[in-house]
C-alpha positions as CSV (number, residue, x, y, z in Angstrom):
1,M,55.5,10.4,29.5
2,S,53.5,7.4,28.2
3,S,55.2,5.1,30.7
4,I,54.2,7.2,33.6
5,L,50.5,7.1,32.8
6,P,48.8,4.1,34.3
7,E,47.1,1.7,31.9
8,D,43.6,2.6,33.1
9,C,44.2,6.2,32.1
10,L,45.6,5.1,28.7
11,F,42.5,3.0,28.1
12,N,40.2,5.9,28.8
13,I,42.2,8.1,26.4
14,F,42.2,5.4,23.7
15,E,38.5,4.9,24.1
16,C,37.9,8.4,22.8
17,L,39.6,7.3,19.6
18,R,37.8,3.9,19.3
19,N,36.3,4.9,15.8
20,D,39.5,6.6,14.6
21,F,41.3,3.6,13.3
22,R,44.0,5.6,11.6
23,S,45.0,7.2,14.8
24,L,44.8,3.9,16.7
25,N,47.1,2.2,14.2
26,S,49.6,5.0,14.9
27,C,49.3,4.5,18.6
28,V,50.2,0.8,18.2
29,R,53.7,1.8,17.1
30,V,54.6,4.0,20.1
31,N,55.7,1.4,22.6
32,R,54.7,-1.9,24.1
33,I,52.4,-0.6,26.6
34,W,50.5,1.4,24.1
35,N,50.4,-1.5,21.8
36,A,48.9,-3.8,24.4
37,C,46.2,-1.2,25.2
38,V,45.2,-0.4,21.6
39,I,45.4,-3.9,19.9
40,P,42.2,-5.2,21.7
41,M,40.3,-2.1,20.5
42,L,41.4,-2.5,16.9
43,W,40.6,-6.2,16.8
44,S,37.3,-5.9,18.6
45,N,35.8,-5.1,15.1
46,P,38.2,-6.5,12.6
47,W,35.6,-6.0,9.8
48,V,36.2,-2.3,9.5
49,I,38.5,-2.9,6.6
50,E,35.3,-3.3,4.6
51,E,34.7,0.4,5.0
52,I,37.8,1.3,2.9
53,N,36.6,3.1,-0.2
54,N,39.2,1.5,-2.5
55,K,37.8,-1.9,-3.5
56,V,41.2,-3.4,-4.3
57,K,42.7,-2.3,-1.0
58,S,39.6,-3.6,0.8
59,Q,39.9,-7.1,-0.7
60,K,43.7,-7.2,0.1
61,G,42.8,-6.2,3.7
62,Q,40.2,-9.0,3.8
63,V,42.8,-11.6,2.5
64,K,45.3,-10.5,5.2
65,L,42.6,-10.7,7.9
66,I,41.8,-14.3,7.0
67,D,45.6,-15.0,6.9
68,V,45.7,-14.0,10.5
69,F,42.7,-16.1,11.5
70,I,43.9,-19.2,9.7
71,S,47.3,-18.8,11.5
72,A,45.5,-18.9,14.7
73,L,43.8,-22.2,14.0
74,P,44.9,-25.3,16.0
75,Q,47.2,-27.6,14.1
76,Q,44.5,-30.2,13.4
77,S,42.3,-27.7,11.5
78,R,45.3,-26.4,9.5
79,S,46.2,-29.9,8.5
80,L,42.7,-30.6,7.2
81,L,42.9,-27.4,5.2
82,Q,46.2,-28.4,3.8
83,Q,44.9,-31.8,2.9
84,S,42.3,-30.1,0.8
85,E,45.2,-28.5,-1.2
86,L,44.8,-25.1,0.2
87,V,47.9,-23.0,0.5
88,L,48.1,-21.6,4.0
89,P,49.8,-18.4,4.9
90,T,53.4,-18.5,6.3
91,L,54.0,-15.7,8.7
92,S,57.5,-14.3,9.2
93,Q,57.0,-14.6,13.0
94,P,54.5,-16.2,15.4
95,L,51.3,-14.2,16.3
96,I,51.9,-12.0,19.4
97,Y,48.3,-12.0,20.5
98,N,45.3,-14.3,20.2
99,Y,43.6,-11.8,18.0
100,V,40.4,-13.8,17.7
101,S,39.8,-13.5,21.5
102,F,39.6,-9.7,21.1
103,M,36.6,-9.9,18.6
104,R,33.5,-8.4,20.0
105,I,31.6,-7.8,16.7
106,L,30.8,-10.6,14.4
107,N,29.6,-9.4,11.0
108,I,28.5,-12.5,9.1
109,S,28.3,-10.7,5.8
110,Y,31.8,-9.3,5.9
111,F,33.1,-12.6,7.3
112,E,31.8,-14.4,4.3
113,D,33.1,-11.8,1.8
114,S,36.5,-12.1,3.4
115,I,36.6,-15.9,3.0
116,W,35.4,-15.6,-0.6
117,N,38.2,-13.3,-1.4
118,W,40.8,-15.3,0.3
119,V,39.7,-18.5,-1.4
120,T,39.7,-16.7,-4.8
121,N,43.4,-16.3,-4.4
122,Q,43.9,-20.0,-4.3
123,K,44.3,-22.2,-7.5
124,I,40.8,-23.6,-8.0
125,K,40.0,-25.8,-11.0
126,S,36.1,-25.7,-10.9
127,L,33.2,-23.7,-9.3
128,K,32.3,-27.0,-7.4
129,E,35.8,-27.1,-5.8
130,F,35.7,-23.5,-5.0
131,M,32.4,-23.7,-3.1
132,Q,33.8,-26.8,-1.2
133,K,36.9,-25.0,-0.1
134,V,34.9,-21.9,0.9
135,E,32.6,-24.0,3.1
136,L,35.5,-25.8,4.7
137,V,37.3,-22.6,5.6
138,T,34.2,-21.1,6.8
139,L,33.4,-24.0,9.1
140,H,36.9,-24.0,10.7
141,L,37.1,-20.3,11.2
142,L,33.6,-20.1,12.6
143,Q,34.5,-22.8,15.1
144,L,37.6,-20.8,16.1
145,I,35.5,-17.6,16.6
146,L,32.8,-19.3,18.6
147,K,35.5,-20.9,20.8
148,D,37.7,-18.1,21.4
149,S,35.6,-14.8,21.3
150,K,33.0,-13.1,23.4
151,I,30.6,-11.6,21.0
152,R,28.9,-8.3,22.0
153,K,27.3,-7.4,18.6
154,F,25.9,-9.8,15.9
155,I,25.2,-8.5,12.4
156,T,23.8,-10.3,9.4
157,Y,22.0,-9.3,6.3
158,Y,20.0,-10.9,3.4
159,V,23.0,-11.0,1.1
160,S,24.3,-13.9,3.5
161,C,21.4,-16.2,2.9
162,N,22.9,-17.7,-0.3
163,K,25.9,-18.9,1.7
164,T,26.2,-21.3,4.5
165,T,27.6,-19.5,7.5
166,L,24.3,-19.1,9.3
167,L,23.5,-22.7,8.8
168,H,26.9,-23.7,10.2
169,L,26.4,-21.4,13.1
170,V,23.1,-23.1,14.0
171,N,24.5,-26.6,13.6
172,I,27.6,-26.0,15.6
173,I,25.8,-24.5,18.6
174,T,22.9,-27.1,18.3
175,K,25.4,-30.0,18.5
176,T,27.7,-28.2,21.1
177,P,25.5,-26.0,23.2
178,E,28.4,-24.9,25.5
179,I,30.0,-23.1,22.5
180,G,26.9,-20.8,22.5
181,S,28.4,-19.2,25.6
182,C,30.3,-16.9,23.3
183,F,26.9,-15.2,22.9
184,S,26.1,-15.0,26.5
185,H,27.1,-11.4,26.7
186,L,25.6,-10.4,23.4
187,Q,24.2,-6.8,23.7
188,E,23.2,-5.9,20.2
189,I,21.8,-7.7,17.2
190,E,21.4,-6.1,13.7
191,C,19.9,-8.2,11.0
192,D,17.4,-8.8,8.2
193,S,14.5,-10.9,9.6
194,T,13.5,-12.0,6.1
195,I,16.5,-14.4,5.7
196,P,15.1,-17.9,5.4
197,I,17.2,-19.4,8.2
198,I,17.0,-16.4,10.5
199,S,14.2,-17.8,12.7
200,E,16.6,-20.8,13.5
201,V,19.2,-18.3,14.5
202,F,16.8,-16.4,16.8
203,E,15.8,-19.8,18.4
204,M,19.4,-20.8,18.8
205,L,20.3,-17.6,20.6
206,I,17.4,-17.5,23.1
207,P,18.9,-19.8,25.6
208,H,22.2,-17.9,25.6
209,C,21.1,-14.3,25.3
210,K,19.4,-12.4,28.1
211,E,21.3,-9.2,28.1
212,F,20.4,-7.4,24.8
213,K,20.4,-3.7,25.0
214,R,19.6,-3.1,21.3
215,I,17.7,-4.8,18.5
216,V,17.9,-3.4,15.0
217,I,15.8,-5.1,12.2
218,K,16.4,-3.5,8.8
219,K,13.9,-5.6,6.9
220,Y,11.1,-6.9,9.0
221,K,9.1,-10.1,8.9
222,D,7.0,-11.2,11.9
223,S,7.9,-14.4,13.6
224,K,7.3,-16.0,17.0
225,E,11.1,-16.7,17.3
226,L,11.9,-13.0,17.0
227,A,9.1,-12.2,19.5
228,N,10.4,-14.9,21.9
229,L,14.0,-13.5,21.6
230,I,12.8,-10.0,22.5
231,T,10.6,-11.1,25.4
232,A,13.6,-13.1,26.8
233,Q,15.7,-10.0,27.3
234,S,16.0,-8.6,30.9
235,N,16.8,-4.9,30.1
236,L,16.1,-4.2,26.5
237,Q,16.6,-0.4,25.8
238,D,16.6,0.2,22.0
239,V,14.3,-1.3,19.4
240,I,14.6,-0.1,15.7
241,I,12.6,-2.0,13.1
242,Y,12.2,-0.9,9.4
243,H,9.5,-2.6,7.3
244,D,10.0,-1.8,3.6
245,N,6.8,-3.3,2.2
246,Y,4.0,-1.4,3.8
247,N,1.2,-2.9,1.6
248,F,2.1,-6.3,3.0
249,L,1.7,-5.2,6.6
250,M,-1.4,-3.1,7.2
251,E,-1.5,-3.5,11.0
252,L,1.1,-4.1,13.6
253,E,-1.4,-4.5,16.4
254,N,-1.8,-8.2,15.8
255,Q,1.9,-9.0,15.1
256,K,3.8,-11.2,17.6
257,V,6.9,-8.9,17.5
258,F,4.8,-5.8,18.4
259,E,3.3,-7.6,21.4
260,A,6.8,-8.6,22.6
261,I,7.9,-4.9,22.3
262,R,5.0,-3.9,24.5
263,V,6.1,-6.4,27.1
264,Q,9.4,-4.6,27.2
265,S,7.8,-1.1,27.1
266,K,9.0,-0.1,30.7
267,S,12.7,-0.6,29.9
268,L,12.8,0.8,26.4
269,V,14.6,4.1,26.0
270,R,14.6,4.3,22.2
271,L,11.8,3.2,19.8
272,E,12.1,3.7,16.1
273,L,9.5,2.2,13.7
274,C,9.0,2.6,10.0
275,S,6.0,1.7,7.9
276,F,3.8,0.4,10.7
277,D,0.2,1.0,11.8
278,F,-0.8,0.5,15.4
279,P,-3.2,2.2,18.0
280,I,-1.4,5.4,18.8
281,H,-2.5,5.3,22.5
282,V,-0.1,2.4,23.0
283,L,2.8,4.9,23.1
284,G,1.7,5.9,26.5
285,E,2.9,2.5,27.8
286,F,6.5,3.4,26.9
287,E,6.9,5.9,29.8
288,N,10.6,5.8,30.0
289,L,11.2,6.6,26.3
290,E,13.9,9.2,25.5
291,E,13.9,8.9,21.8
292,L,10.9,8.2,19.6
293,K,10.9,8.1,15.8
294,L,7.8,7.1,13.7
295,F,8.3,7.0,9.9
296,R,5.4,6.5,7.6
297,Y,3.1,5.8,10.5
298,G,-0.6,4.9,9.8
299,S,-2.5,3.8,6.8
300,V,-5.0,5.0,4.3
301,L,-7.5,4.0,6.8
302,T,-6.1,6.3,9.6
303,T,-8.6,9.0,10.8
304,Q,-8.6,11.9,13.1
305,D,-10.3,9.8,15.7
306,N,-7.4,7.3,15.5
307,L,-4.9,10.0,16.4
308,I,-6.7,12.1,19.1
309,S,-5.1,10.1,21.9
310,L,-1.7,11.5,20.9
311,S,-2.7,14.8,22.5
312,K,-3.2,13.0,25.8
313,I,-0.1,10.9,25.9
314,S,2.5,11.9,28.6
315,L,6.2,10.9,27.9
316,K,8.0,12.8,30.6
317,R,11.6,11.6,29.7
318,L,11.4,12.3,26.0
319,K,14.4,14.0,24.5
320,K,14.1,13.4,20.8
321,V,11.1,12.9,18.6
322,S,10.6,12.5,14.9
323,F,7.3,12.3,13.1
324,Y,8.1,11.8,9.4
325,N,5.8,11.2,6.4
326,W,2.8,10.1,8.4
327,F,-0.3,9.1,6.4
328,L,-2.3,11.7,8.4
329,V,-0.8,14.6,10.4
330,H,-2.9,16.7,12.8
331,L,-0.7,19.7,14.0
332,G,-3.1,20.5,16.9
333,F,-2.5,17.1,18.4
334,F,1.2,17.5,18.2
335,A,1.0,20.8,19.8
336,S,-0.9,19.3,22.8
337,F,1.5,16.3,22.8
338,F,4.5,18.6,23.5
339,E,2.7,20.0,26.5
340,H,3.2,16.7,28.4
341,T,6.9,16.1,27.7
342,N,8.2,17.8,30.9
343,E,10.4,20.3,29.1
344,E,13.1,17.7,28.3
345,L,13.0,17.7,24.5
346,R,16.2,18.5,22.7
347,E,15.2,17.5,19.1
348,I,11.9,17.7,17.3
349,I,11.3,16.8,13.7
350,I,7.9,16.9,12.0
351,G,8.8,16.2,8.4
352,P,7.0,17.3,5.2
353,S,3.7,15.6,4.5
354,Y,0.9,15.9,2.0
355,S,-1.7,14.8,4.6
356,I,-1.6,17.7,7.1
357,V,-5.4,18.3,7.8
358,D,-5.0,21.5,10.0
359,R,-2.5,23.7,8.2
360,Q,-3.8,26.7,10.0
361,N,-2.3,25.4,13.2
362,T,1.3,25.9,12.5
363,G,1.4,29.0,14.7
364,K,-0.2,27.0,17.6
365,L,2.4,24.2,17.1
366,I,5.3,26.6,17.1
367,S,4.0,28.3,20.1
368,S,3.6,25.1,22.1
369,I,7.1,24.1,21.3
370,G,8.5,27.5,22.3
371,I,6.6,27.3,25.7
372,H,7.2,23.6,26.6
373,C,10.7,22.9,25.1
374,P,13.1,25.4,26.4
375,K,16.0,22.9,26.1
376,L,15.5,22.5,22.4
377,V,18.6,22.1,20.2
378,T,17.2,21.0,16.8
379,L,13.8,21.9,15.2
380,E,12.3,20.9,11.9
381,V,8.6,22.0,11.5
382,P,6.1,23.3,9.0
383,A,5.4,27.0,9.2
384,S,3.4,29.8,7.5
385,P,5.0,33.2,6.4
386,E,2.5,34.7,8.9
387,D,4.1,32.8,11.9
388,G,6.7,35.5,12.6
389,Q,5.6,36.3,16.1
390,Q,5.5,32.6,17.2
391,V,9.1,32.1,15.7
392,K,10.2,35.2,17.5
393,N,8.9,33.9,20.8
394,L,10.4,30.6,20.2
395,L,13.9,32.1,19.6
396,E,13.6,34.0,22.9
397,S,12.6,31.1,25.0
398,C,14.8,28.4,23.3
399,D,18.2,30.0,23.8
400,K,20.1,26.6,23.3
401,I,18.7,26.1,19.7
402,E,21.3,25.4,17.1
403,K,19.4,24.2,14.0
404,I,16.2,25.2,12.6
405,V,14.5,23.8,9.4
406,I,11.3,25.4,8.3
407,Y,9.2,24.5,5.2
408,N,6.2,26.5,3.9
409,I,3.0,24.7,4.9
410,K,1.1,26.5,2.1
411,L,3.0,24.7,-0.6
412,N,1.4,21.4,-1.4
413,S,4.8,19.9,-2.4
414,P,7.6,21.1,0.0
415,P,10.9,21.0,-1.8
416,A,13.4,18.4,-0.6
417,R,16.6,19.6,0.9
418,T,19.9,18.5,-0.8
419,G,23.4,18.5,0.3
420,N,24.2,21.5,-1.8
421,L,24.2,25.1,-0.6
422,F,21.5,26.2,-3.1
423,V,19.0,24.3,-5.0
424,Q,16.7,25.2,-7.9
425,E,13.4,27.0,-7.1
426,P,10.6,24.4,-7.1
427,E,7.9,24.4,-9.6
428,I,4.5,25.9,-8.2
429,N,1.2,26.5,-9.7
430,S,-0.7,29.7,-9.8
431,S,-2.8,28.9,-6.8
432,Q,0.4,28.3,-4.8
433,E,2.2,31.4,-5.9
434,N,0.0,33.8,-4.0
435,F,0.8,32.0,-0.7
436,T,4.5,32.5,-1.0
437,K,4.4,36.3,-1.3
438,E,5.1,38.2,1.9
439,P,1.8,39.4,3.4
440,E,1.5,43.2,3.6
441,Q,0.4,43.1,7.2
442,V,3.6,41.2,8.4
443,K,5.9,43.7,9.8
444,E,8.9,41.3,9.8
445,N,9.4,38.3,7.6
446,L,10.9,35.2,9.0
447,L,14.4,36.0,7.7
448,Q,14.2,39.5,9.3
449,I,13.2,37.8,12.6
450,F,16.3,35.6,12.4
451,T,18.4,38.7,11.9
452,N,16.7,41.0,14.5
453,H,16.0,38.4,17.2
454,F,19.3,36.4,17.2
455,S,19.5,33.1,19.1
456,P,23.1,32.9,20.4
457,N,23.7,29.3,19.4
458,L,22.0,29.1,16.1
459,N,24.4,27.7,13.5
460,S,22.2,26.1,10.9
461,L,19.1,27.6,9.2
462,S,17.0,26.2,6.4
463,I,13.9,27.9,4.9
464,S,12.0,26.1,2.1
465,G,9.2,27.5,0.0
466,I,9.4,31.2,1.1
467,G,11.0,33.8,-0.9
468,F,12.8,36.8,0.6
469,P,14.1,40.2,-0.9
470,I,17.7,40.2,-1.7
471,K,18.3,43.0,0.7
472,D,17.0,41.0,3.6
473,I,19.2,38.1,2.7
474,E,22.2,40.4,2.5
475,T,21.3,42.0,5.9
476,F,21.0,38.6,7.5
477,L,24.4,37.4,6.2
478,E,26.1,40.8,6.9
479,Y,25.0,40.6,10.5
480,R,26.4,37.0,10.8
481,S,29.6,38.4,9.3
482,S,29.7,41.4,11.8
483,I,29.6,39.1,14.7
484,S,32.0,36.4,13.2
485,R,29.3,33.7,13.4
486,P,29.4,31.2,10.3
487,I,26.2,29.4,9.5
488,L,24.9,26.6,7.4
489,F,22.2,28.5,5.4
490,Y,19.7,27.0,2.9
491,L,17.2,28.8,0.9
492,T,15.1,26.7,-1.6
493,F,12.8,29.3,-3.1
494,G,13.3,32.4,-5.2
495,I,17.0,31.9,-5.9
496,D,18.1,34.0,-9.0
497,K,21.5,34.9,-10.3
498,K,21.9,38.0,-8.0
499,I,21.0,36.0,-4.9
500,T,23.3,33.2,-6.0
501,N,26.2,35.7,-6.4
502,L,25.5,37.1,-3.0
503,L,25.5,33.7,-1.4
504,N,28.8,32.8,-3.1
505,K,30.3,36.1,-1.8
506,Y,29.7,35.1,1.8
507,K,30.7,31.6,1.2
508,K,34.1,32.9,0.1
509,K,34.2,35.1,3.3
510,G,33.7,31.9,5.3
511,I,30.3,33.0,6.7
512,L,28.3,30.3,4.7
513,I,29.4,26.8,5.6
514,E,28.4,23.6,3.8
515,D,29.6,21.0,6.2
516,E,28.1,20.4,9.5
517,K,31.3,18.9,10.8
518,Y,32.7,22.5,10.9
519,F,30.8,23.1,14.1
520,S,32.0,19.9,15.8
521,K,35.5,21.0,15.2
522,K,35.1,24.6,16.2
523,K,32.7,25.7,18.9
524,P,31.0,29.0,18.1
525,N,31.9,32.2,20.0
526,T,28.7,32.9,22.0
527,N,30.0,36.0,23.8
528,K,29.9,38.3,20.8
529,I,26.1,38.8,20.4
530,R,23.7,41.7,20.4
């Protein structure tokens, strides 16, 4: 059967298993054709051995990896290593493939760790000698990688800065520019821009890298070199920048990197920024965005006037949006923002915040989402116990919705969700307690609405800060049981022993699920509904 399938078909099949390394390792052993198809995939990212949970096994895997790379070195390099009294590996048979040529991901941090673990197994007399041998092995292997591979993704973090790999990298390519062609097809860089030598790395990459699709900066420091690297790209699509010291950077508007991002605004599909402040109207320039995430946006100086332009911005292609922990949140502006998204949104997250100035507008926000986002799949929003009609309308118009997270806007401190099925009731003061009781004029509370107005695809529901009678909880779960529809169900308020026993009962029946992976393995039956 395997010999009948053409290699192109096999490649497409194995591509679906690209991140399933255990299955790929099994495929290697089937026959020569499968082996030749799978080996390049396995060796495109040889650093995945670092993901093994067992530290000892991980270190052994790193040593074996360096053994293979050293065996691939030219004889001149191997001789130099032997002259330094390093014991080189002796393989039982010659290497079948040039494994280094398959490498597409260069992870500097894991590369360094692997070499350190390999040299640790040698007989070293002193720390000085150890460091010399580490540097020698690093230099020769780095030259091999730069000569033989075509890197698509480059990763380095701050833990690398006390080692010499990045310095060697810059020196090698500076002295021999043609070796830099290994980065000519680089599509993604993920790094820490606070590393002291990283600016030299950015500058070294600029002449060779014009095809970046994705830039991820985990720790941000503004620099003209990073700005120039961003500006040099011809079709940049994803920019993700996390700044972890907000007090240091009060405004992004005057930062070189942000201006470079604006230059790329027409090509960007995904923009994710954390702990930045900039004029909100600038978002209108990113007209092709499909995914927007702003974490901890704004500052203590942010005012309502600074945010009003959000209600006028039109992002017609937007599919995912997250506004999380802003310094100032205005629900009315968000409601207007969703009116201009061309009904393409699949995911909306407006996370808990202490700085919501118009808490009375939760109904307006939910109504706007229900009207303008019919393709919605995931929703996280603040709500009031009185927003039942708006939630009902949303369930009727958004029939594709799978996951809903609601937290009570009338609690000053929304409880955080955990990975557990149940969490303890949050502490509230006497002024908050009145808000959490079900209003007498409400005919259906929120849980009754999710029971009586069933959305066919809903498989995850979380409600924080609102208590419900045990009979309504049981009715909801019994209905899910009657239609054989398991659900991830979180309640984070008013949980007592009776409710805990009830929830455990339906957990044993398989109606309450704790792992979201359940739904990726088993598609719910959407035919058996009311």
